[in-house]
N, CA, C and O atoms as a GROMACS GRO file, in nm:
protein
  540
    1MET      N    1   2.453   1.284   3.305
    1MET     CA    2   2.470   1.165   3.225
    1MET      C    3   2.366   1.059   3.262
    1MET      O    4   2.315   0.989   3.174
    2SER      N    5   2.334   1.045   3.391
    2SER     CA    6   2.236   0.945   3.431
    2SER      C    7   2.097   0.982   3.379
    2SER      O    8   2.014   0.895   3.354
    3GLU      N    9   2.071   1.113   3.362
    3GLU     CA   10   1.943   1.155   3.305
    3GLU      C   11   1.932   1.105   3.160
    3GLU      O   12   1.826   1.057   3.119
    4LEU      N   13   2.039   1.116   3.085
    4LEU     CA   14   2.041   1.068   2.947
    4LEU      C   15   2.020   0.917   2.943
    4LEU      O   16   1.947   0.867   2.858
    5ALA      N   17   2.084   0.845   3.033
    5ALA     CA   18   2.067   0.699   3.039
    5ALA      C   19   1.922   0.664   3.070
    5ALA      O   20   1.868   0.568   3.014
    6GLY      N   21   1.860   0.739   3.156
    6GLY     CA   22   1.719   0.716   3.188
    6GLY      C   23   1.628   0.739   3.070
    6GLY      O   24   1.534   0.663   3.045
    7VAL      N   25   1.656   0.845   2.996
    7VAL     CA   26   1.577   0.876   2.876
    7VAL      C   27   1.593   0.764   2.773
    7VAL      O   28   1.495   0.719   2.714
    8MET      N   29   1.716   0.721   2.752
    8MET     CA   30   1.741   0.614   2.656
    8MET      C   31   1.674   0.484   2.698
    8MET      O   32   1.621   0.410   2.615
    9SER      N   33   1.677   0.456   2.825
    9SER     CA   34   1.613   0.335   2.877
    9SER      C   35   1.462   0.339   2.851
    9SER      O   36   1.404   0.238   2.810
   10ARG      N   37   1.400   0.453   2.873
   10ARG     CA   38   1.257   0.467   2.847
   10ARG      C   39   1.228   0.457   2.698
   10ARG      O   40   1.126   0.400   2.657
   11TYR      N   41   1.317   0.512   2.617
   11TYR     CA   42   1.303   0.505   2.471
   11TYR      C   43   1.309   0.360   2.425
   11TYR      O   44   1.227   0.316   2.344
   12ASP      N   45   1.404   0.285   2.478
   12ASP     CA   46   1.417   0.143   2.444
   12ASP      C   47   1.295   0.064   2.491
   12ASP      O   48   1.246  -0.022   2.419
   13LEU      N   49   1.247   0.092   2.609
   13LEU     CA   50   1.130   0.025   2.662
   13LEU      C   51   1.008   0.054   2.574
   13LEU      O   52   0.930  -0.037   2.544
   14THR      N   53   0.992   0.178   2.533
   14THR     CA   54   0.881   0.215   2.445
   14THR      C   55   0.889   0.140   2.313
   14THR      O   56   0.788   0.089   2.264
   15ALA      N   57   1.007   0.133   2.255
   15ALA     CA   58   1.024   0.060   2.129
   15ALA      C   59   0.990  -0.087   2.147
   15ALA      O   60   0.926  -0.146   2.060
   16ASN      N   61   1.031  -0.145   2.257
   16ASN     CA   62   1.001  -0.286   2.284
   16ASN      C   63   0.850  -0.306   2.298
   16ASN      O   64   0.795  -0.401   2.242
   17LEU      N   65   0.784  -0.218   2.370
   17LEU     CA   66   0.638  -0.229   2.386
   17LEU      C   67   0.566  -0.212   2.252
   17LEU      O   68   0.471  -0.285   2.223
   18LEU      N   69   0.610  -0.118   2.172
   18LEU     CA   70   0.550  -0.099   2.039
   18LEU      C   71   0.568  -0.223   1.952
   18LEU      O   72   0.476  -0.263   1.882
   19ALA      N   73   0.685  -0.282   1.957
   19ALA     CA   74   0.711  -0.402   1.878
   19ALA      C   75   0.618  -0.516   1.922
   19ALA      O   76   0.567  -0.590   1.838
   20GLN      N   77   0.598  -0.530   2.051
   20GLN     CA   78   0.507  -0.633   2.102
   20GLN      C   79   0.362  -0.604   2.061
   20GLN      O   80   0.290  -0.694   2.019
   21TYR      N   81   0.322  -0.480   2.072
   21TYR     CA   82   0.185  -0.440   2.036
   21TYR      C   83   0.158  -0.465   1.887
   21TYR      O   84   0.051  -0.512   1.850
   22ALA      N   85   0.256  -0.434   1.802
   22ALA     CA   86   0.236  -0.438   1.657
   22ALA      C   87   0.263  -0.575   1.596
   22ALA      O   88   0.244  -0.591   1.475
   23LYS      N   89   0.306  -0.673   1.673
   23LYS     CA   90   0.353  -0.799   1.615
   23LYS      C   91   0.253  -0.870   1.526
   23LYS      O   92   0.294  -0.947   1.438
   24ASP      N   93   0.125  -0.849   1.544
   24ASP     CA   94   0.026  -0.913   1.457
   24ASP      C   95  -0.067  -0.809   1.392
   24ASP      O   96  -0.182  -0.838   1.360
   25ARG      N   97  -0.014  -0.689   1.374
   25ARG     CA   98  -0.089  -0.578   1.314
   25ARG      C   99  -0.008  -0.523   1.196
   25ARG      O  100   0.076  -0.434   1.216
   26PRO      N  101  -0.032  -0.573   1.075
   26PRO     CA  102   0.050  -0.531   0.960
   26PRO      C  103   0.060  -0.381   0.939
   26PRO      O  104   0.168  -0.331   0.906
   27ALA      N  105  -0.048  -0.308   0.955
   27ALA     CA  106  -0.042  -0.163   0.932
   27ALA      C  107   0.048  -0.095   1.035
   27ALA      O  108   0.126  -0.006   1.000
   28ASP      N  109   0.037  -0.136   1.160
   28ASP     CA  110   0.122  -0.077   1.263
   28ASP      C  111   0.267  -0.120   1.246
   28ASP      O  112   0.359  -0.040   1.267
   29LEU      N  113   0.289  -0.245   1.208
   29LEU     CA  114   0.426  -0.292   1.182
   29LEU      C  115   0.490  -0.212   1.069
   29LEU      O  116   0.606  -0.173   1.077
   30THR      N  117   0.412  -0.190   0.964
   30THR     CA  118   0.465  -0.115   0.850
   30THR      C  119   0.504   0.026   0.892
   30THR      O  120   0.612   0.074   0.857
   31GLU      N  121   0.418   0.091   0.966
   31GLU     CA  122   0.450   0.227   1.012
   31GLU      C  123   0.572   0.226   1.103
   31GLU      O  124   0.657   0.315   1.094
   32LEU      N  125   0.581   0.128   1.189
   32LEU     CA  126   0.697   0.115   1.277
   32LEU      C  127   0.825   0.098   1.196
   32LEU      O  128   0.928   0.156   1.228
   33ALA      N  129   0.818   0.018   1.091
   33ALA     CA  130   0.934  -0.003   1.005
   33ALA      C  131   0.978   0.125   0.934
   33ALA      O  132   1.095   0.142   0.901
   34LEU      N  133   0.883   0.215   0.912
   34LEU     CA  134   0.913   0.339   0.842
   34LEU      C  135   0.962   0.451   0.933
   34LEU      O  136   1.019   0.549   0.885
   35ILE      N  137   0.941   0.437   1.063
   35ILE     CA  138   0.978   0.548   1.152
   35ILE      C  139   1.074   0.509   1.264
   35ILE      O  140   1.136   0.597   1.324
   36ALA      N  141   1.088   0.381   1.293
   36ALA     CA  142   1.167   0.339   1.409
   36ALA      C  143   1.317   0.362   1.388
   36ALA      O  144   1.368   0.357   1.276
   37ASP      N  145   1.383   0.386   1.496
   37ASP     CA  146   1.528   0.396   1.497
   37ASP      C  147   1.585   0.261   1.452
   37ASP      O  148   1.535   0.157   1.495
   38PRO      N  149   1.686   0.260   1.368
   38PRO     CA  150   1.739   0.133   1.318
   38PRO      C  151   1.788   0.038   1.428
   38PRO      O  152   1.786  -0.084   1.409
   39ARG      N  153   1.830   0.092   1.540
   39ARG     CA  154   1.879   0.001   1.645
   39ARG      C  155   1.766  -0.080   1.707
   39ARG      O  156   1.791  -0.178   1.778
   40HIS      N  157   1.641  -0.041   1.681
   40HIS     CA  158   1.526  -0.116   1.732
   40HIS      C  159   1.466  -0.209   1.626
   40HIS      O  160   1.370  -0.280   1.654
   41TYR      N  161   1.522  -0.208   1.507
   41TYR     CA  162   1.468  -0.289   1.397
   41TYR      C  163   1.458  -0.436   1.433
   41TYR      O  164   1.361  -0.502   1.397
   42THR      N  165   1.557  -0.489   1.504
   42THR     CA  166   1.555  -0.631   1.539
   42THR      C  167   1.436  -0.668   1.627
   42THR      O  168   1.397  -0.784   1.632
   43LEU      N  169   1.379  -0.571   1.697
   43LEU     CA  170   1.264  -0.597   1.783
   43LEU      C  171   1.140  -0.639   1.704
   43LEU      O  172   1.055  -0.712   1.755
   44PHE      N  173   1.130  -0.593   1.579
   44PHE     CA  174   1.011  -0.625   1.501
   44PHE      C  175   1.040  -0.688   1.366
   44PHE      O  176   0.948  -0.713   1.288
   45ALA      N  177   1.167  -0.716   1.335
   45ALA     CA  178   1.204  -0.775   1.206
   45ALA      C  179   1.136  -0.910   1.183
   45ALA      O  180   1.087  -0.935   1.073
   46ASN      N  181   1.133  -0.996   1.283
   46ASN     CA  182   1.068  -1.126   1.266
   46ASN      C  183   0.919  -1.111   1.241
   46ASN      O  184   0.861  -1.185   1.161
   47SER      N  185   0.857  -1.016   1.308
   47SER     CA  186   0.713  -0.994   1.288
   47SER      C  187   0.684  -0.945   1.146
   47SER      O  188   0.580  -0.979   1.089
   48LEU      N  189   0.774  -0.866   1.089
   48LEU     CA  190   0.757  -0.823   0.950
   48LEU      C  191   0.754  -0.945   0.858
   48LEU      O  192   0.670  -0.954   0.768
   49GLY      N  193   0.845  -1.038   0.881
   49GLY     CA  194   0.849  -1.160   0.800
   49GLY      C  195   0.726  -1.246   0.821
   49GLY      O  196   0.673  -1.303   0.725
   50THR      N  197   0.681  -1.257   0.944
   50THR     CA  198   0.563  -1.337   0.975
   50THR      C  199   0.437  -1.278   0.912
   50THR      O  200   0.346  -1.351   0.873
   51ASN      N  201   0.432  -1.147   0.902
   51ASN     CA  202   0.316  -1.076   0.847
   51ASN      C  203   0.338  -1.026   0.705
   51ASN      O  204   0.277  -0.928   0.664
   52LYS      N  205   0.425  -1.093   0.631
   52LYS     CA  206   0.461  -1.051   0.496
   52LYS      C  207   0.339  -1.020   0.408
   52LYS      O  208   0.335  -0.918   0.340
   53ALA      N  209   0.240  -1.107   0.412
   53ALA     CA  210   0.124  -1.091   0.325
   53ALA      C  211   0.051  -0.959   0.350
   53ALA      O  212  -0.005  -0.902   0.256
   54GLY      N  213   0.050  -0.911   0.471
   54GLY     CA  214  -0.015  -0.785   0.501
   54GLY      C  215   0.076  -0.665   0.490
   54GLY      O  216   0.030  -0.554   0.460
   55VAL      N  217   0.204  -0.686   0.514
   55VAL     CA  218   0.301  -0.576   0.516
   55VAL      C  219   0.343  -0.535   0.375
   55VAL      O  220   0.353  -0.416   0.346
   56ILE      N  221   0.368  -0.631   0.288
   56ILE     CA  222   0.420  -0.601   0.154
   56ILE      C  223   0.329  -0.507   0.075
   56ILE      O  224   0.380  -0.411   0.017
   57PRO      N  225   0.197  -0.530   0.070
   57PRO     CA  226   0.114  -0.434  -0.005
   57PRO      C  227   0.119  -0.292   0.053
   57PRO      O  228   0.111  -0.195  -0.022
   58LEU      N  229   0.131  -0.281   0.183
   58LEU     CA  230   0.140  -0.148   0.245
   58LEU      C  231   0.271  -0.080   0.210
   58LEU      O  232   0.273   0.041   0.185
   59LEU      N  233   0.379  -0.156   0.207
   59LEU     CA  234   0.508  -0.100   0.168
   59LEU      C  235   0.508  -0.059   0.020
   59LEU      O  236   0.563   0.045  -0.016
   60LYS      N  237   0.447  -0.141  -0.063
   60LYS     CA  238   0.438  -0.107  -0.205
   60LYS      C  239   0.353   0.018  -0.225
   60LYS      O  240   0.383   0.101  -0.312
   61ALA      N  241   0.248   0.032  -0.146
   61ALA     CA  242   0.166   0.154  -0.154
   61ALA      C  243   0.247   0.276  -0.114
   61ALA      O  244   0.232   0.383  -0.173
   62GLU      N  245   0.330   0.261  -0.014
   62GLU     CA  246   0.419   0.372   0.027
   62GLU      C  247   0.513   0.408  -0.086
   62GLU      O  248   0.538   0.526  -0.112
   63MET      N  249   0.566   0.308  -0.153
   63MET     CA  250   0.657   0.332  -0.265
   63MET      C  251   0.586   0.402  -0.382
   63MET      O  252   0.649   0.477  -0.457
   64ALA      N  253   0.458   0.377  -0.398
   64ALA     CA  254   0.382   0.432  -0.510
   64ALA      C  255   0.334   0.574  -0.487
   64ALA      O  256   0.286   0.639  -0.580
   65LYS      N  257   0.345   0.623  -0.367
   65LYS     CA  258   0.298   0.759  -0.339
   65LYS      C  259   0.374   0.861  -0.421
   65LYS      O  260   0.493   0.844  -0.451
   66LYS      N  261   0.304   0.965  -0.458
   66LYS     CA  262   0.364   1.075  -0.535
   66LYS      C  263   0.426   1.177  -0.440
   66LYS      O  264   0.382   1.190  -0.325
   67PRO      N  265   0.527   1.249  -0.487
   67PRO     CA  266   0.589   1.351  -0.401
   67PRO      C  267   0.491   1.464  -0.372
   67PRO      O  268   0.398   1.489  -0.449
   68PRO      N  269   0.512   1.531  -0.260
   68PRO     CA  270   0.423   1.642  -0.225
   68PRO      C  271   0.433   1.755  -0.328
   68PRO      O  272   0.538   1.778  -0.388
   69GLU      N  273   0.322   1.823  -0.344
   69GLU     CA  274   0.317   1.936  -0.438
   69GLU      C  275   0.240   2.050  -0.376
   69GLU      O  276   0.164   2.032  -0.280
   70GLY      N  277   0.260   2.167  -0.429
   70GLY     CA  278   0.179   2.282  -0.392
   70GLY      C  279   0.204   2.338  -0.253
   70GLY      O  280   0.121   2.413  -0.202
   71LEU      N  281   0.314   2.302  -0.193
   71LEU     CA  282   0.346   2.355  -0.060
   71LEU      C  283   0.426   2.483  -0.072
   71LEU      O  284   0.490   2.508  -0.175
   72ALA      N  285   0.423   2.562   0.031
   72ALA     CA  286   0.507   2.682   0.035
   72ALA      C  287   0.653   2.638   0.032
   72ALA      O  288   0.686   2.529   0.078
   73VAL      N  289   0.737   2.721  -0.021
   73VAL     CA  290   0.879   2.689  -0.035
   73VAL      C  291   0.940   2.647   0.099
   73VAL      O  292   1.019   2.553   0.104
   74ALA      N  293   0.903   2.715   0.204
   74ALA     CA  294   0.958   2.685   0.337
   74ALA      C  295   0.923   2.543   0.382
   74ALA      O  296   1.002   2.479   0.452
   75ALA      N  297   0.807   2.494   0.344
   75ALA     CA  298   0.763   2.360   0.387
   75ALA      C  299   0.803   2.251   0.287
   75ALA      O  300   0.807   2.133   0.323
   76MET      N  301   0.831   2.289   0.164
   76MET     CA  302   0.856   2.190   0.060
   76MET      C  303   0.980   2.106   0.086
   76MET      O  304   0.976   1.984   0.069
   77ASP      N  305   1.089   2.167   0.128
   77ASP     CA  306   1.212   2.090   0.152
   77ASP      C  307   1.192   1.983   0.258
   77ASP      O  308   1.234   1.868   0.239
   78ALA      N  309   1.128   2.019   0.368
   78ALA     CA  310   1.104   1.921   0.475
   78ALA      C  311   1.010   1.812   0.427
   78ALA      O  312   1.029   1.695   0.461
   79ALA      N  313   0.909   1.847   0.350
   79ALA     CA  314   0.813   1.748   0.300
   79ALA      C  315   0.881   1.652   0.202
   79ALA      O  316   0.855   1.531   0.207
   80LEU      N  317   0.965   1.703   0.116
   80LEU     CA  318   1.037   1.616   0.021
   80LEU      C  319   1.137   1.526   0.093
   80LEU      O  320   1.155   1.410   0.055
   81GLU      N  321   1.200   1.578   0.195
   81GLU     CA  322   1.293   1.496   0.275
   81GLU      C  323   1.219   1.382   0.344
   81GLU      O  324   1.265   1.268   0.341
   82ALA      N  325   1.105   1.411   0.404
   82ALA     CA  326   1.025   1.308   0.471
   82ALA      C  327   0.973   1.206   0.370
   82ALA      O  328   0.972   1.086   0.399
   83TYR      N  329   0.932   1.251   0.255
   83TYR     CA  330   0.886   1.163   0.148
   83TYR      C  331   0.998   1.067   0.104
   83TYR      O  332   0.976   0.947   0.092
   84GLY      N  333   1.116   1.121   0.081
   84GLY     CA  334   1.230   1.038   0.040
   84GLY      C  335   1.270   0.938   0.148
   84GLY      O  336   1.304   0.824   0.118
   85LYS      N  337   1.266   0.982   0.272
   85LYS     CA  338   1.303   0.894   0.383
   85LYS      C  339   1.207   0.776   0.394
   85LYS      O  340   1.250   0.661   0.408
   86ARG      N  341   1.078   0.802   0.387
   86ARG     CA  342   0.979   0.694   0.397
   86ARG      C  343   0.993   0.597   0.279
   86ARG      O  344   0.983   0.476   0.298
   87ARG      N  345   1.015   0.650   0.159
   87ARG     CA  346   1.033   0.562   0.043
   87ARG      C  347   1.160   0.478   0.057
   87ARG      O  348   1.160   0.359   0.027
   88GLY      N  349   1.266   0.540   0.104
   88GLY     CA  350   1.391   0.466   0.123
   88GLY      C  351   1.378   0.357   0.227
   88GLY      O  352   1.427   0.245   0.208
   89TYR      N  353   1.313   0.388   0.338
   89TYR     CA  354   1.294   0.289   0.444
   89TYR      C  355   1.199   0.178   0.398
   89TYR      O  356   1.220   0.061   0.432
   90ALA      N  357   1.095   0.213   0.322
   90ALA     CA  358   1.004   0.111   0.268
   90ALA      C  359   1.081   0.018   0.174
   90ALA      O  360   1.061  -0.104   0.177
   91ALA      N  361   1.166   0.075   0.092
   91ALA     CA  362   1.246  -0.006   0.000
   91ALA      C  363   1.339  -0.100   0.076
   91ALA      O  364   1.358  -0.215   0.036
   92ALA      N  365   1.397  -0.053   0.185
   92ALA     CA  366   1.486  -0.137   0.264
   92ALA      C  367   1.411  -0.258   0.321
   92ALA      O  368   1.462  -0.370   0.318
   93VAL      N  369   1.291  -0.235   0.372
   93VAL     CA  370   1.213  -0.347   0.427
   93VAL      C  371   1.173  -0.442   0.315
   93VAL      O  372   1.179  -0.564   0.333
   94LEU      N  373   1.133  -0.389   0.201
   94LEU     CA  374   1.098  -0.477   0.089
   94LEU      C  375   1.216  -0.564   0.049
   94LEU      O  376   1.199  -0.682   0.019
   95LEU      N  377   1.336  -0.507   0.048
   95LEU     CA  378   1.454  -0.588   0.017
   95LEU      C  379   1.476  -0.698   0.119
   95LEU      O  380   1.506  -0.812   0.082
   96THR      N  381   1.460  -0.666   0.246
   96THR     CA  382   1.480  -0.768   0.349
   96THR      C  383   1.374  -0.877   0.341
   96THR      O  384   1.396  -0.989   0.387
   97LEU      N  385   1.259  -0.844   0.283
   97LEU     CA  386   1.152  -0.943   0.267
   97LEU      C  387   1.160  -1.015   0.133
   97LEU      O  388   1.072  -1.094   0.099
   98GLY      N  389   1.265  -0.987   0.056
   98GLY     CA  390   1.287  -1.059  -0.070
   98GLY      C  391   1.215  -1.002  -0.190
   98GLY      O  392   1.202  -1.070  -0.291
   99LYS      N  393   1.167  -0.881  -0.183
   99LYS     CA  394   1.092  -0.818  -0.293
   99LYS      C  395   1.181  -0.720  -0.368
   99LYS      O  396   1.153  -0.600  -0.372
  100ARG      N  397   1.288  -0.770  -0.426
  100ARG     CA  398   1.386  -0.684  -0.493
  100ARG      C  399   1.330  -0.603  -0.608
  100ARG      O  400   1.364  -0.485  -0.624
  101SER      N  401   1.244  -0.664  -0.689
  101SER     CA  402   1.193  -0.593  -0.806
  101SER      C  403   1.110  -0.471  -0.769
  101SER      O  404   1.099  -0.376  -0.847
  102SER      N  405   1.051  -0.472  -0.652
  102SER     CA  406   0.970  -0.359  -0.606
  102SER      C  407   1.054  -0.236  -0.572
  102SER      O  408   1.001  -0.126  -0.560
  103VAL      N  409   1.182  -0.256  -0.556
  103VAL     CA  410   1.270  -0.150  -0.507
  103VAL      C  411   1.338  -0.074  -0.621
  103VAL      O  412   1.400   0.030  -0.599
  104TRP      N  413   1.326  -0.124  -0.741
  104TRP     CA  414   1.395  -0.063  -0.855
  104TRP      C  415   1.368   0.088  -0.868
  104TRP      O  416   1.461   0.162  -0.898
  105PRO      N  417   1.245   0.137  -0.847
  105PRO     CA  418   1.224   0.282  -0.860
  105PRO      C  419   1.310   0.366  -0.766
  105PRO      O  420   1.337   0.482  -0.796
  106VAL      N  421   1.354   0.311  -0.656
  106VAL     CA  422   1.439   0.385  -0.562
  106VAL      C  423   1.586   0.368  -0.597
  106VAL      O  424   1.665   0.459  -0.576
  107VAL      N  425   1.623   0.252  -0.649
  107VAL     CA  426   1.764   0.224  -0.678
  107VAL      C  427   1.812   0.297  -0.803
  107VAL      O  428   1.924   0.348  -0.806
  108ARG      N  429   1.730   0.302  -0.904
  108ARG     CA  430   1.772   0.368  -1.029
  108ARG      C  431   1.781   0.519  -1.010
  108ARG      O  432   1.727   0.574  -0.913
  109VAL      N  433   1.849   0.584  -1.102
  109VAL     CA  434   1.858   0.730  -1.096
  109VAL      C  435   1.720   0.786  -1.130
  109VAL      O  436   1.668   0.759  -1.238
  110PRO      N  437   1.661   0.862  -1.040
  110PRO     CA  438   1.524   0.911  -1.063
  110PRO      C  439   1.519   1.017  -1.172
  110PRO      O  440   1.616   1.089  -1.196
  111ASN      N  441   1.404   1.027  -1.236
  111ASN     CA  442   1.384   1.126  -1.342
  111ASN      C  443   1.404   1.268  -1.292
  111ASN      O  444   1.452   1.355  -1.366
  112ASP      N  445   1.366   1.292  -1.166
  112ASP     CA  446   1.380   1.428  -1.113
  112ASP      C  447   1.520   1.458  -1.060
  112ASP      O  448   1.547   1.569  -1.017
  113GLY      N  449   1.607   1.357  -1.063
  113GLY     CA  450   1.745   1.377  -1.020
  113GLY      C  451   1.765   1.381  -0.869
  113GLY      O  452   1.877   1.406  -0.824
  114ASP      N  453   1.661   1.356  -0.790
  114ASP     CA  454   1.670   1.362  -0.644
  114ASP      C  455   1.700   1.222  -0.588
  114ASP      O  456   1.614   1.135  -0.591
  115PRO      N  457   1.821   1.202  -0.537
  115PRO     CA  458   1.859   1.070  -0.486
  115PRO      C  459   1.825   1.048  -0.338
  115PRO      O  460   1.880   0.957  -0.275
  116THR      N  461   1.736   1.129  -0.282
  116THR     CA  462   1.708   1.122  -0.138
  116THR      C  463   1.664   0.983  -0.096
  116THR      O  464   1.718   0.928   0.000
  117ALA      N  465   1.567   0.924  -0.165
  117ALA     CA  466   1.516   0.792  -0.126
  117ALA      C  467   1.626   0.687  -0.135
  117ALA      O  468   1.637   0.600  -0.048
  118ARG      N  469   1.707   0.695  -0.240
  118ARG     CA  470   1.817   0.598  -0.254
  118ARG      C  471   1.918   0.613  -0.140
  118ARG      O  472   1.968   0.513  -0.089
  119SER      N  473   1.946   0.734  -0.102
  119SER     CA  474   2.038   0.757   0.010
  119SER      C  475   1.983   0.699   0.139
  119SER      O  476   2.056   0.635   0.215
  120TYR      N  477   1.855   0.720   0.165
  120TYR     CA  478   1.792   0.663   0.286
  120TYR      C  479   1.785   0.511   0.279
  120TYR      O  480   1.798   0.444   0.381
  121LEU      N  481   1.766   0.455   0.161
  121LEU     CA  482   1.769   0.309   0.145
  121LEU      C  483   1.905   0.256   0.187
  121LEU      O  484   1.912   0.162   0.266
  122GLN      N  485   2.011   0.314   0.136
  122GLN     CA  486   2.146   0.268   0.169
  122GLN      C  487   2.176   0.286   0.317
  122GLN      O  488   2.235   0.199   0.380
  123GLU      N  489   2.135   0.400   0.372
  123GLU     CA  490   2.158   0.426   0.513
  123GLU      C  491   2.086   0.323   0.600
  123GLU      O  492   2.144   0.270   0.696
  124ARG      N  493   1.961   0.295   0.567
  124ARG     CA  494   1.882   0.201   0.647
  124ARG      C  495   1.938   0.060   0.638
  124ARG      O  496   1.947  -0.009   0.739
  125LEU      N  497   1.975   0.017   0.518
  125LEU     CA  498   2.032  -0.118   0.504
  125LEU      C  499   2.160  -0.133   0.585
  125LEU      O  500   2.181  -0.235   0.650
  126ALA      N  501   2.244  -0.032   0.581
  126ALA     CA  502   2.368  -0.037   0.660
  126ALA      C  503   2.337  -0.039   0.809
  126ALA      O  504   2.399  -0.113   0.885
  127ALA      N  505   2.241   0.042   0.850
  127ALA     CA  506   2.209   0.053   0.993
  127ALA      C  507   2.146  -0.074   1.050
  127ALA      O  508   2.165  -0.104   1.168
  128ILE      N  509   2.072  -0.148   0.968
  128ILE     CA  510   2.009  -0.270   1.018
  128ILE      C  511   2.093  -0.393   0.989
  128ILE      O  512   2.049  -0.506   1.012
  129GLY      N  513   2.214  -0.371   0.938
  129GLY     CA  514   2.308  -0.482   0.920
  129GLY      C  515   2.287  -0.562   0.794
  129GLY      O  516   2.332  -0.676   0.785
  130GLN      N  517   2.222  -0.505   0.697
  130GLN     CA  518   2.203  -0.574   0.568
  130GLN      C  519   2.314  -0.532   0.474
  130GLN      O  520   2.349  -0.414   0.468
  131THR      N  521   2.369  -0.626   0.403
  131THR     CA  522   2.472  -0.593   0.305
  131THR      C  523   2.416  -0.610   0.165
  131THR      O  524   2.315  -0.678   0.145
  132ARG      N  525   2.478  -0.548   0.072
  132ARG     CA  526   2.434  -0.554  -0.067
  132ARG      C  527   2.426  -0.698  -0.116
  132ARG      O  528   2.337  -0.732  -0.195
  133ARG      N  529   2.516  -0.784  -0.072
  133ARG     CA  530   2.516  -0.923  -0.117
  133ARG      C  531   2.388  -0.997  -0.080
  133ARG      O  532   2.351  -1.092  -0.149
  134ARG      N  533   2.322  -0.955   0.024
  134ARG     CA  534   2.199  -1.023   0.067
  134ARG      C  535   2.079  -0.986  -0.019
  134ARG      O  536   1.980  -1.060  -0.021
  135TRP      N  537   2.085  -0.874  -0.091
  135TRP     CA  538   1.971  -0.838  -0.170
  135TRP      C  539   2.002  -0.852  -0.314
  135TRP      O  540   1.917  -0.826  -0.398
   0.00000   0.00000   0.00000
């Protein structure tokens, strides 16, 4: 059990260091927002707001990306899952930054019928303590 506590402590320390490193680097902040564990979101949430002008275009670019194509069947499911997760997390950050209209492509029922991004959006908002009333 103490080994697990040590691993978690190092994980938390790493997240804290990354948040400090990225605080004035919009591209790194954006990537951190798309991959970080939700319990570490508070470490860099203020920096996202401070760097809105640089972060928002990067998040919108993430939202505009097309789904992967031409992959082998074995790789396609994982690639589509990762694509949906990044879009959902990008949408969550855009909502927290007040860019609601940018999130509509994830909130509406998609043409392809795949609700993956919407599911990740809802999961991320709940995990970072955002409620529907705030957006």
